[in-house]
C-alpha positions, 0 to 999 in steps of 0.5 A, spaced: 612 095 574 605 099 576 601 097 582 594 100 582 591 103 589 585 103 593 582 105 600 578 109 605 581 111 611 578 114 618 581 114 624 583 117 631 590 117 632 593 117 639 595 124 641 602 126 643 603 132 647 606 139 646 605 145 642 609 149 637 609 154 632 610 153 625 616 155 621 615 159 614 619 154 610 619 148 605 617 141 608 624 137 610 627 132 607 625 127 613 618 129 611 618 128 604 621 121 606 616 120 611 610 121 606 614 116 601 614 111 606 606 112 607 605 112 600 609 105 600 604 102 605 598 105 601 601 102 594 601 095 597 593 096 599 591 098 593 595 092 589 591 087 593 585 091 592 586 091 584 592 087 582 595 088 575 597 081 574 590 078 573 588 078 566 581 081 565 578 085 559 575 091 563 576 093 570 575 099 574 574 101 582 577 106 587 578 107 594 577 112 600 582 113 605 583 118 611 590 118 614 592 122 621 599 124 622 602 127 629 610 128 629 616 132 632 620 134 626 626 137 631 624 144 629 617 144 632 615 139 637 608 137 635 605 137 628 598 135 626 596 133 619 589 130 616 589 127 609 583 124 606 584 122 599 580 119 593 583 114 588 579 112 582 582 107 577 581 103 570 584 097 567 583 094 560 586 088 556 585 087 549 586 081 544 588 076 549 592 081 553 596 083 547 594 090 549 593 093 556 591 100 559 592 102 566 590 109 569 589 111 576 588 118 578 589 121 585 586 127 589 588 128 596 586 134 601 592 136 606 589 140 613 594 142 618 592 144 625 593 151 624 600 153 626 603 147 624 603 147 617 610 148 613 607 152 607 600 152 606 595 150 612 590 147 607 591 145 600 588 140 595 593 136 591 590 133 585 587 130 581 593 127 578 594 121 574 600 118 578 599 112 573 597 112 566 600 107 561 600 102 555 603 096 554 604 091 548 606 084 548 609 084 541 609 077 540 601 077 541 600 083 538 603 080 531 599 074 532 605 069 531 603 062 532 608 062 538 608 068 541 614 066 545 618 067 539 618 074 540 618 075 547 618 083 547 614 088 551 613 095 551 610 100 556 609 107 555 607 112 560 607 114 567 609 108 571 614 105 577 621 104 574 625 099 579 632 097 577 636 092 581 633 092 587 631 099 587 637 102 591 639 107 586 633 107 582 626 106 584 621 112 582 615 113 578 617 116 571 614 118 565 618 113 561 618 108 555 620 101 558 622 095 554 622 088 556 626 083 552 627 075 553 633 073 550 635 066 552 636 066 560 637 073 560 632 078 561 634 085 558 630 092 560 631 098 556 629 105 559 628 112 557 624 116 562 623 123 565 621 125 572 614 128 573 614 135 574 611 136 581 615 130 584 619 133 590 626 134 587 632 130 591 636 137 591 632 141 596 635 148 595 630 153 594 630 155 587 629 148 585 626 144 591 619 144 589 619 141 582 624 136 578 626 136 570 631 130 570 632 125 564 634 118 565 637 113 560 638 106 562 639 098 561 639 092 565 641 085 564 638 080 569 640 072 568 635 068 569 638 061 568 639 060 576 634 056 580 634 060 586 638 067 584 637 073 580 643 077 578 643 083 575 647 088 572 645 095 570 648 102 567 644 109 568 645 116 566 641 121 569 641 128 566 639 134 570 635 140 566 631 143 572 630 150 572 631 155 577 625 159 580 627 164 581 634 165 577 640 165 582 646 168 578 651 166 584 649 158 584 648 153 579 644 147 581 645 142 575 647 135 578 648 130 572 650 123 574 651 116 572 650 109 576 654 103 574 651 097 579 650 090 580 645 086 584 642 080 586 636 077 589 634 070 591 634 064 596 639 061 600 635 056 602 627 055 602 624 060 606 630 064 607 631 070 602 636 075 601 638 081 596 644 085 595 646 091 591 652 095 590 653 101 586 658 106 583 656 113 581 660 118 577 658 125 574 659 132 574 656 137 580 656 144 582 659 145 589 657 151 594 657 157 591 660 154 584 657 157 577 658 157 570 664 153 568 666 151 575 664 144 576 666 138 581 667 131 579 663 125 582 666 119 585 661 116 590 659 109 592 654 105 596 651 098 597 645 095 601 645 087 603 639 084 607 636 077 608 629 075 611 627 068 614 620 066 614 618 061 619 613 056 617 606 056 622 600 059 622 602 065 625 607 066 619 613 069 623 619 072 620 625 076 621 630 080 617 636 084 618 639 089 613 645 094 612 645 100 608 651 104 606 652 111 602 658 114 602 659 122 604 664 128 603 667 131 609 667 138 605 659 138 605 658 141 611 650 143 611 647 138 606 649 131 603 645 132 597 644 140 595 648 144 591 647 150 595 650 149 602 654 142 599 661 141 597 666 146 598 674 146 599 675 141 593 673 139 586 671 132 588 664 130 590 664 123 594 657 124 597 652 119 594 646 121 591 641 116 588 634 116 586 632 109 590 628 107 596 629 104 602 625 104 609 630 108 613 625 109 619 619 113 619 621 118 625 628 119 623 628 118 615 635 120 613 636 120 606 642 115 604 648 119 603 653 119 608 650 114 612 651 107 615 644 104 617 643 097 620 636 095 621 633 089 624 626 087 625 620 082 625 613 081 624 607 075 625 600 074 625 598 073 632 591 071 632 591 065 626 585 062 630 580 068 631 576 069 624 575 077 625 583 078 627 586 072 622 589 078 618 592 082 623 599 083 622 604 086 628 611 088 627 617 092 629 623 095 626 630 097 629 635 102 626 642 104 628 645 110 624 652 113 624 655 118 619 661 115 614 664 122 615 664 125 621 664 132 619 660 131 613 652 133 613 646 128 613 639 130 610 637 132 617 638 139 617 638 139 625 644 135 626 649 140 627 655 137 631 661 134 628 660 127 631 659 120 628 653 117 632 647 119 629 642 115 634 637 110 633 630 108 632 625 103 634 618 103 629 612 098 631 606 097 626 599 094 626 596 092 619 589 089 619 585 087 613 578 087 616 575 085 610 576 084 603 574 092 602 576 095 608 583 095 612 587 099 617 594 101 619 598 104 624 605 105 625 609 109 630 616 111 630 621 114 636 628 116 634 633 117 639 638 122 637 645 121 638 652 126 639 651 129 632 645 133 635 645 139 640 638 137 641 637 130 643 630 130 645 626 124 643 622 125 636 616 121 635 612 120 628 605 117 628 600 115 622 594 111 622 588 111 617 583 107 614 581 105 607 575 103 604 576 100 597 570 099 592 
């Protein structure tokens, strides 16, 4: 569930023209999701540098990285951000893998070009433990003659938690996770809590900078099929986030339950798929609601995708995906927030999940009141050149539309009651220069549709270098 990280980045990025003045406001939903996409990119590099699945008695390391970002968020046409970072990690296994410890600490420094900042022009973030857990294999710990007779493991601490394919829940949590094997079935049990400093899914002012949510869940995976892994799961989420400062005219608690089924596997060798559908129930507060006045949640969403890997030295692949999340025509200003959210009735049909999908680096919409189609591909263009053998280039193209034309989407600059949101093209280059050094760059261009008064093209570029040690 947890993947270690490492790197060092340093790089000049292509400059895009345009200057503007910063707004005194919190980072936007798009910016939060863009940073999450960057974190996912870095996590893969950290995993390659320190894979968790190797059984070693003791292992430690770290990485230095330097990232540069340039983007247009629809409010200011040009923002620059520099972000150097340091990661240190250690991992230990005891008693032939019966006990395992892993910890990773992260320190970042954010430096915006003067006038480009959202809140602070420069700031240290951390040092924080983004992962810190202990895992015990009960079969090995009790020294059974056959450890497979007790196939249960327990992981306690700060860890990555994914249910299904990750459409509903894919978050780092402070959690207890049980993993048990019962015949052809694998059962996961979850008791977890959000990390306090993690961005809240509700971006309303009094609750946007912190999160206090409890998660309880169970998942059953059937492993008796050769090419397929079907799942079913249920998740209960309870919101205990406090208001800072207190708002006597609005309540913000969002208590939800998710019931889903999913599957991933292979249609044929080299042709994989994933699919997940989820129904959401629960209670929320609409815009201007407080005390006893609560709305009932009835929403749903799904995601289906496929990928084909061609055989050959260039390792080409193509993929396609369709993502959907229901919306609510009564949510005129926000699909996820309490303030500016549901109004006009007591039925909230806007899907609000805690999962992750790549929805484009420039637009980066949240999966709520959205149809999103994606198609992409990649290859390694220089398989016979030793220095460039590990270069990968690729592209993803996105098409966006609203579920309810009058309903809001997560981009607050979408100000018209129109269904066509726009389209985006992304390009990326990943280059593992050596076992300790890697470089990545990604550029996205979003072309707004009729849902925007300002239909100017928006760009997002990030690039950086990582050195692992």
